[in-house]
C-alpha positions as CSV (number, residue, x, y, z in Angstrom):
1,X,0.0,0.0,0.0
2,X,2.9,2.4,0.8
3,X,4.2,2.0,-2.8
4,X,0.8,2.6,-4.2
5,X,0.5,5.8,-2.1
6,X,3.9,7.0,-3.1
7,X,3.1,6.4,-6.8
8,X,-0.2,8.4,-6.5
9,X,1.5,11.3,-4.8
10,X,4.3,11.3,-7.4
11,X,1.8,11.2,-10.3
12,X,-0.1,14.1,-8.6
13,X,3.1,16.1,-8.4
14,X,3.9,15.4,-12.1
15,X,0.3,16.3,-13.1
16,X,0.4,19.6,-11.2
17,X,3.5,20.7,-13.2
18,X,1.4,21.2,-16.3
19,X,0.2,24.8,-16.4
20,X,1.7,25.4,-13.0
21,X,1.5,29.0,-11.8
22,X,3.9,31.0,-9.6
23,X,1.4,31.0,-6.8
24,X,1.3,27.2,-6.5
25,X,-1.8,26.6,-8.5
26,X,-2.5,25.7,-12.2
27,X,-3.9,27.5,-15.2
28,X,-5.3,24.9,-17.6
29,X,-8.4,26.3,-19.2
30,X,-10.3,23.9,-21.5
31,X,-8.5,23.0,-24.7
32,X,-5.6,25.4,-24.2
33,X,-2.0,24.3,-24.8
34,X,-1.6,23.5,-21.0
35,X,-4.8,21.5,-21.0
36,X,-3.6,19.6,-24.1
37,X,-0.2,18.8,-22.5
38,X,-1.9,17.5,-19.4
39,X,-4.3,15.4,-21.4
40,X,-1.5,13.9,-23.3
41,X,0.5,13.3,-20.1
42,X,-2.5,11.5,-18.6
43,X,-2.9,9.4,-21.7
44,X,0.7,8.3,-21.5
45,X,0.4,7.5,-17.9
46,X,-2.7,5.2,-18.2
47,X,-1.6,3.6,-21.5
48,X,1.5,2.5,-19.6
49,X,-0.8,0.7,-17.2
50,X,-2.8,-1.1,-19.9
51,X,-5.6,1.3,-20.5
52,X,-6.7,2.3,-24.0
53,X,-7.6,5.9,-24.7
54,X,-10.3,7.4,-27.0
55,X,-12.1,10.7,-27.4
56,X,-15.6,11.6,-28.3
57,X,-16.9,14.3,-30.6
58,X,-16.7,17.0,-27.9
59,X,-13.3,16.0,-26.5
60,X,-14.3,13.9,-23.5
61,X,-11.3,11.6,-22.8
62,X,-12.0,8.0,-22.1
63,X,-9.3,5.7,-20.5
64,X,-10.7,2.2,-20.8
65,X,-9.6,-0.8,-18.7
66,X,-11.1,-4.1,-19.7
67,X,-11.7,-6.4,-16.8
68,X,-14.5,-8.6,-18.2
69,X,-14.6,-8.8,-22.0
70,X,-18.1,-8.2,-23.4
71,X,-19.4,-6.7,-20.1
72,X,-20.9,-3.2,-19.8
73,X,-18.8,-0.3,-18.5
74,X,-18.7,1.5,-15.1
75,X,-17.4,5.1,-15.4
76,X,-15.3,7.0,-12.9
77,X,-13.9,10.4,-13.4
78,X,-13.9,14.2,-13.1
79,X,-12.1,16.9,-15.1
80,X,-8.5,18.0,-15.8
81,X,-9.3,21.6,-16.9
82,X,-9.0,24.5,-14.4
83,X,-10.1,28.0,-13.7
84,X,-7.8,30.9,-14.4
85,X,-5.2,30.9,-11.6
86,X,-7.0,27.9,-10.2
87,X,-6.0,25.2,-7.7
88,X,-4.2,21.9,-8.4
89,X,-6.9,19.7,-6.8
90,X,-10.3,20.7,-8.3
91,X,-11.3,18.0,-10.8
92,X,-7.8,16.8,-11.5
93,X,-7.6,14.9,-8.2
94,X,-10.7,12.9,-9.1
95,X,-9.4,11.9,-12.6
96,X,-6.1,10.7,-11.2
97,X,-7.7,9.0,-8.3
98,X,-10.0,7.2,-10.7
99,X,-7.1,5.8,-12.7
100,X,-5.2,4.6,-9.6
101,X,-8.3,3.1,-8.1
102,X,-9.2,1.3,-11.4
103,X,-5.8,-0.2,-11.6
104,X,-5.9,-1.3,-7.9
105,X,-9.3,-2.9,-8.6
106,X,-7.9,-4.9,-11.5
107,X,-5.1,-6.1,-9.2
108,X,-7.5,-7.1,-6.4
109,X,-10.0,-9.1,-8.5
110,X,-9.9,-12.8,-8.3
111,X,-11.0,-15.1,-11.2
112,X,-14.2,-14.0,-12.9
113,X,-15.4,-11.6,-10.1
114,X,-15.6,-8.7,-12.5
115,X,-19.1,-8.0,-13.8
116,X,-18.2,-4.7,-15.5
117,X,-15.3,-3.0,-17.2
118,X,-14.0,0.4,-16.0
119,X,-13.6,3.6,-18.0
120,X,-12.0,6.7,-16.4
121,X,-13.5,9.8,-18.0
122,X,-11.9,13.3,-18.1
123,X,-14.8,15.5,-19.0
124,X,-14.3,18.4,-21.3
125,X,-14.7,22.0,-20.1
126,X,-16.3,21.3,-16.7
127,X,-15.2,24.7,-15.5
128,X,-16.9,26.8,-18.1
129,X,-14.5,29.7,-18.0
130,X,-13.1,29.6,-21.5
131,X,-16.3,28.3,-23.1
132,X,-19.8,28.6,-21.6
133,X,-21.6,26.9,-20.0
134,X,-19.8,24.8,-17.4
135,X,-20.1,21.0,-17.3
136,X,-20.1,21.1,-21.1
137,X,-18.8,17.7,-22.0
138,X,-21.0,15.8,-19.6
139,X,-24.0,17.9,-20.7
140,X,-23.5,16.7,-24.3
141,X,-23.0,13.1,-23.0
142,X,-26.3,13.2,-21.1
143,X,-28.2,14.8,-24.0
144,X,-28.7,18.2,-22.3
145,X,-26.7,20.1,-25.0
146,X,-26.4,19.3,-28.7
147,X,-22.8,18.4,-29.8
148,X,-23.2,20.6,-32.9
149,X,-24.0,23.7,-30.8
150,X,-21.1,23.0,-28.5
151,X,-18.6,22.6,-31.3
152,X,-19.5,26.0,-32.7
153,X,-19.4,27.7,-29.2
154,X,-16.6,30.4,-29.2
155,X,-14.3,31.7,-26.5
156,X,-13.8,35.5,-26.0
157,X,-11.2,35.5,-28.9
158,X,-13.7,33.9,-31.3
159,X,-12.0,30.4,-31.3
160,X,-14.6,27.6,-31.5
161,X,-14.6,24.5,-29.4
162,X,-14.0,22.4,-32.6
163,X,-11.0,24.5,-33.5
164,X,-9.5,24.4,-30.0
165,X,-10.0,20.6,-29.7
166,X,-8.4,20.0,-33.1
167,X,-5.5,22.2,-32.2
168,X,-4.6,19.9,-29.2
169,X,-5.6,16.7,-31.0
170,X,-8.2,15.4,-28.6
171,X,-11.3,15.1,-30.6
172,X,-12.7,11.7,-31.9
173,X,-15.9,9.8,-32.5
174,X,-16.2,7.4,-29.5
175,X,-19.7,6.5,-28.3
176,X,-19.7,4.7,-25.0
177,X,-22.8,4.1,-22.8
178,X,-22.1,3.3,-19.2
179,X,-24.2,1.5,-16.5
180,X,-23.2,3.7,-13.5
181,X,-20.9,6.6,-12.6
182,X,-18.7,7.3,-9.6
183,X,-16.9,10.6,-8.9
184,X,-14.6,11.8,-6.1
185,X,-13.8,15.5,-5.7
186,X,-12.5,17.9,-3.2
187,X,-15.3,19.5,-1.2
188,X,-14.5,23.1,-2.1
189,X,-16.1,24.1,1.2
190,X,-15.2,23.7,4.9
191,X,-18.0,21.8,6.4
192,X,-16.0,18.5,6.4
193,X,-13.0,20.1,7.9
194,X,-15.1,21.8,10.5
195,X,-16.7,18.4,11.4
196,X,-13.5,16.4,11.3
197,X,-14.6,14.1,8.5
198,X,-12.3,12.2,6.2
199,X,-15.0,11.4,3.7
200,X,-18.1,13.2,2.5
201,X,-21.0,11.1,1.1
202,X,-22.9,13.4,-1.2
203,X,-26.6,13.0,-0.8
204,X,-27.8,15.7,-3.2
205,X,-27.0,18.8,-5.2
206,X,-28.1,22.3,-4.5
207,X,-30.4,23.8,-7.2
208,X,-28.8,26.5,-9.3
209,X,-30.1,29.1,-11.8
210,X,-27.3,30.8,-13.7
211,X,-28.1,33.7,-16.1
212,X,-26.3,35.8,-18.6
213,X,-27.5,39.4,-18.5
214,X,-26.7,42.3,-20.8
215,X,-27.3,45.8,-19.5
216,X,-27.8,48.2,-22.4
217,X,-27.2,51.9,-21.9
218,X,-25.8,54.7,-24.0
219,X,-22.2,55.9,-24.4
220,X,-21.6,59.4,-23.1
221,X,-19.0,61.7,-21.7
222,X,-18.4,61.2,-18.0
223,X,-17.7,64.9,-17.4
224,X,-20.0,66.7,-19.9
225,X,-23.1,64.6,-19.6
226,X,-25.3,65.6,-16.7
227,X,-26.6,62.8,-14.4
228,X,-30.2,63.3,-15.6
229,X,-29.3,62.5,-19.2
230,X,-27.2,59.4,-18.5
231,X,-28.1,55.9,-19.4
232,X,-25.3,54.3,-17.4
233,X,-25.0,50.5,-18.1
234,X,-22.4,50.2,-15.3
235,X,-24.8,51.7,-12.8
236,X,-27.5,49.3,-13.8
237,X,-25.1,46.3,-13.7
238,X,-23.8,47.4,-10.3
239,X,-27.3,47.6,-8.9
240,X,-27.9,44.1,-10.1
241,X,-24.8,42.9,-8.3
242,X,-26.0,44.5,-5.1
243,X,-29.5,43.1,-5.6
244,X,-28.1,39.6,-5.9
245,X,-26.3,39.9,-2.5
246,X,-29.5,41.4,-0.9
247,X,-31.5,38.5,-2.2
248,X,-29.1,36.0,-0.6
249,X,-29.3,37.7,2.7
250,X,-33.1,38.1,2.7
251,X,-34.1,34.7,1.4
252,X,-31.7,32.5,3.5
253,X,-33.3,30.7,6.5
254,X,-31.8,28.6,9.3
255,X,-32.8,25.5,7.3
256,X,-32.2,26.6,3.7
257,X,-29.4,28.9,2.7
258,X,-29.4,31.0,-0.5
259,X,-26.1,31.8,-2.3
260,X,-25.8,34.3,-5.1
261,X,-22.9,35.6,-7.1
262,X,-21.8,37.6,-10.1
263,X,-18.8,35.8,-11.4
264,X,-18.1,37.6,-14.7
265,X,-18.3,41.3,-15.5
266,X,-17.3,42.9,-18.9
267,X,-17.7,46.7,-19.3
268,X,-17.8,48.4,-22.7
269,X,-16.1,50.5,-23.9
270,X,-14.3,50.5,-20.5
271,X,-12.8,53.9,-20.9
272,X,-12.1,56.2,-17.9
273,X,-14.0,59.1,-19.5
274,X,-16.9,57.3,-21.1
275,X,-20.2,56.3,-19.5
276,X,-20.6,52.6,-20.2
277,X,-22.9,51.7,-23.0
278,X,-23.0,47.9,-22.2
279,X,-22.1,45.5,-19.5
280,X,-22.2,41.7,-19.8
281,X,-22.4,39.8,-16.5
282,X,-23.4,36.4,-15.1
283,X,-25.6,36.1,-12.1
284,X,-26.3,32.8,-10.3
285,X,-28.7,31.9,-7.5
286,X,-28.4,28.6,-5.6
287,X,-30.3,26.9,-2.8
288,X,-30.9,23.5,-1.3
289,X,-34.7,23.9,-1.4
290,X,-36.6,24.3,-4.7
291,X,-39.3,26.6,-3.2
292,X,-36.7,28.9,-1.6
293,X,-34.8,28.9,-4.9
294,X,-37.9,29.8,-6.8
295,X,-38.8,32.6,-4.5
296,X,-35.2,34.1,-4.6
297,X,-35.2,33.7,-8.4
298,X,-38.5,35.5,-8.8
299,X,-37.3,38.3,-6.5
300,X,-34.2,38.7,-8.8
301,X,-36.2,39.1,-11.9
302,X,-38.7,41.5,-10.2
303,X,-35.8,43.7,-9.2
304,X,-34.6,43.8,-12.8
305,X,-37.5,46.0,-13.8
306,X,-36.9,48.4,-11.0
307,X,-33.2,48.6,-11.8
308,X,-34.1,49.4,-15.4
309,X,-36.2,52.4,-14.3
310,X,-33.7,53.6,-11.7
311,X,-30.7,53.6,-14.1
312,X,-32.6,54.4,-17.3
313,X,-31.2,51.2,-19.0
314,X,-32.5,48.1,-20.6
315,X,-31.6,44.7,-19.2
316,X,-31.6,41.8,-21.5
317,X,-31.7,38.2,-20.2
318,X,-29.6,35.9,-22.3
319,X,-28.5,32.3,-22.1
320,X,-29.2,30.4,-18.9
321,X,-27.9,27.2,-17.3
322,X,-30.2,25.6,-14.7
323,X,-30.1,22.4,-12.6
324,X,-32.4,21.4,-9.8
325,X,-31.7,20.2,-6.3
326,X,-31.8,16.4,-6.7
327,X,-30.7,13.5,-4.6
328,X,-28.0,11.0,-5.6
329,X,-28.8,7.3,-5.6
330,X,-29.7,6.1,-2.1
331,X,-28.2,2.6,-2.7
332,X,-25.0,4.2,-3.7
333,X,-24.9,6.3,-0.6
334,X,-25.4,3.2,1.5
335,X,-22.7,1.3,-0.4
336,X,-20.2,4.1,0.0
337,X,-21.0,4.4,3.7
338,X,-20.4,0.7,4.2
339,X,-17.1,0.9,2.2
340,X,-15.9,3.8,4.4
341,X,-16.8,1.9,7.6
342,X,-14.9,-1.2,6.3
343,X,-11.8,1.0,6.0
344,X,-12.3,2.8,9.3
345,X,-12.7,6.2,7.7
346,X,-14.7,8.9,9.4
347,X,-17.6,9.9,7.1
348,X,-20.8,11.9,7.0
349,X,-23.5,12.9,4.6
350,X,-23.1,16.3,2.9
351,X,-24.6,18.2,0.0
352,X,-22.7,19.8,-2.9
353,X,-23.0,23.5,-3.4
354,X,-21.0,23.4,-6.6
355,X,-21.9,21.8,-9.8
356,X,-20.0,18.7,-10.9
357,X,-20.2,16.3,-13.9
358,X,-21.9,13.9,-11.6
359,X,-24.7,16.5,-11.4
360,X,-25.5,15.6,-15.0
361,X,-24.6,11.9,-14.8
362,X,-27.0,11.2,-11.9
363,X,-29.9,12.1,-14.2
364,X,-29.3,9.2,-16.5
365,X,-27.5,6.5,-14.5
366,X,-27.1,5.4,-10.8
367,X,-24.3,7.7,-9.5
368,X,-22.1,7.9,-6.4
369,X,-20.5,11.2,-5.4
370,X,-17.7,11.4,-2.8
371,X,-15.8,14.3,-1.2
372,X,-12.5,14.7,0.5
373,X,-11.8,17.8,2.7
374,X,-10.6,21.2,1.4
375,X,-8.3,23.1,3.8
376,X,-10.3,26.2,5.0
377,X,-12.7,25.6,2.1
378,X,-10.5,27.5,-0.3
379,X,-11.1,26.7,-4.0
380,X,-10.8,28.2,-7.4
381,X,-7.7,29.8,-5.9
382,X,-4.0,29.0,-6.2
383,X,-4.0,28.4,-2.4
384,X,-6.5,25.5,-2.7
385,X,-5.2,22.6,-0.7
386,X,-6.1,19.1,0.3
387,X,-3.7,17.2,2.6
388,X,-1.9,14.2,1.2
389,X,-3.4,11.9,3.9
390,X,-6.9,13.0,2.9
391,X,-6.2,12.5,-0.8
392,X,-4.9,9.0,0.0
393,X,-7.9,8.1,2.1
394,X,-10.0,9.2,-0.8
395,X,-8.2,6.9,-3.2
396,X,-8.5,4.0,-0.8
397,X,-12.3,4.6,-0.5
398,X,-12.7,5.0,-4.2
399,X,-10.9,1.7,-4.8
400,X,-13.2,-0.1,-2.3
401,X,-16.3,1.5,-3.8
402,X,-15.3,0.7,-7.4
403,X,-14.4,-2.9,-6.4
404,X,-17.9,-3.4,-5.0
405,X,-19.5,-1.8,-8.0
406,X,-17.5,-3.9,-10.5
407,X,-18.5,-7.0,-8.6
408,X,-22.2,-6.1,-9.2
409,X,-23.1,-4.8,-5.7
410,X,-24.5,-1.4,-7.0
411,X,-26.0,-2.2,-10.4
412,X,-26.5,-5.6,-12.0
413,X,-25.3,-6.2,-15.6
414,X,-28.6,-8.0,-16.2
415,X,-30.6,-4.9,-15.1
416,X,-28.6,-2.4,-17.0
417,X,-31.3,-0.3,-18.7
418,X,-29.1,1.3,-21.3
419,X,-27.7,-0.4,-24.4
420,X,-24.6,-2.4,-23.5
421,X,-21.4,-0.8,-24.5
422,X,-20.0,-4.3,-25.1
423,X,-20.9,-3.9,-28.7
424,X,-17.4,-3.4,-30.2
425,X,-18.9,-1.2,-32.9
426,X,-19.4,1.6,-30.3
427,X,-15.6,1.7,-29.6
428,X,-13.9,3.5,-32.4
């Protein structure tokens, strides 16, 4: 086990060198050169351990380990892309942990125990910073976004997803249905650390409504134009930011919290002597309770009309990305708890505030989501940290969970409702 642990930590260090930043984090936005380098490094790593690697039409990377020829596939994974000046752990830990756990499972199996094969998936553009929306690759896989639309989506420089994927050579035509999905991730919050837990068993997602707004004003001189004549888009956008924070404070209860944020803000023409003519911004509203979320959401849109009048602007609601609060598979939660107990790992039930690829996958197949602690809850930040011991505990648990799943203790091959991926014509 010590050699396994050393190998994982060494691989994690190597992986973290791709796109490394001066502040100790990484910058690997989707389909950039650094992301391509890391994808190729990961491919070399797993191929050296007997995996075969393929890509689908939107760049999802599949590392396939055959354990039972002709059997359906169990997926495990997360994402290797990062936020700008992001942390080393977000997403990437789960992909590497999946590969190490899959190999350990192969080494642990006896005879014909395996009822499934394992595929480790690195989902494309989970972060959604270069290309919007987030969780893009798994959204295509689960039928929530059309591949053709995604491939023509552009980044701020006008580069399409198709062009970016072709530039790094990670686009293909694989089609691979799976019977179940398992993901491990850092918590990105501090509830586990506060509670002294080694493992978080994720019972449900928070609901989230994410909107793109465009505030339209009129360009004018900041000195010569009197206040009464201004149509200041920046004033309108700023009022929307303040309104979002007020909504979070006013709608949160002791039982159900509301979280709002404005994560992107682009001002045009962004000159020191020009009243802004346009501001593009993103606003998201999240809550554990659908009724609380609906009330907060309605309040947000009611305030838009008042802000338009106050600032003498027009606010356009653009694209949106929505997912509801929804539970993960109860049988999976039970299996993961039993696995943690068998290893003597402290564990507790948690919810995820953030979106993950499992948020999509749980809507189509039985899904297990696991967390390891984040130091001080810091994430999407170069100072993001999960201790080595916690990472290793997570790999041990993921191995035990995958072993049980592969043996048929979570889903049965005979009950697999989706078309079996054993059809070799699906693997191209």
